[in-house]
Steps between C-alpha positions, in 0.01 A plus 500: 500500500631749243173671412595802712781572250242565228287807434127469431538464122765232549282321755208495253730354238633244750148377572434454130833332429466270803161387370651437157778290654258305719277407209784434253489125569123489451431445870430778750618310805349600835846558653583742219165674538562526875841657449354747251245601765785556746681712242182700436456558873852646512418749222411860571131584525263328261748407230354284224685304235554691180609344173845602390633460146837325499676796340387724789674293769836681478323835519289406804778306674777750444774401741676188620333494843144502366584257218644249746213559745253417223686187397535378860124530548427325169742219582331464838161459332638251248671289767230526768329176395832310473436447128710744300356423159712562189234742370526707818878493472496611135262786578715625788808469281322710235418767759860497627637530147267791428622667820862437396566267794769250409433128538764456772335769712156344442645166607638659819158649576338162444747327732422756770124444458545123524700543822230722649226253412702216653547703818127572515423129468757423768349745747151364430623153594665636815183680600294185455745301713510774763121521505472126567747525790313786668 
């Protein structure tokens, strides 16, 4: 949803970091993999994941908009399987700290992601009910 806010280098880093978050709990869940495919499809051209050293994050993600866009996408991946593992949480917190995003802002971003996921689940239920009626 926020991939368009990122340039190609940032998108490559996002793909790598999303993969790192998804596997942080030791389980690459199919819902997380599916969301990462959706993120990749939103990227420009043939963007591939590229490893990013932690200390490079503030250089690559150099303003508030792209930092928050990255974290929103990573939180989406972490929450997509409805199992926000403590290891995923700690990793995202580490990325946020490296990007100089305060914990209260990260918490606000997480709350927004949770609301969006709840709304997506709600519309899925409505569509199923509507489909049965038609």
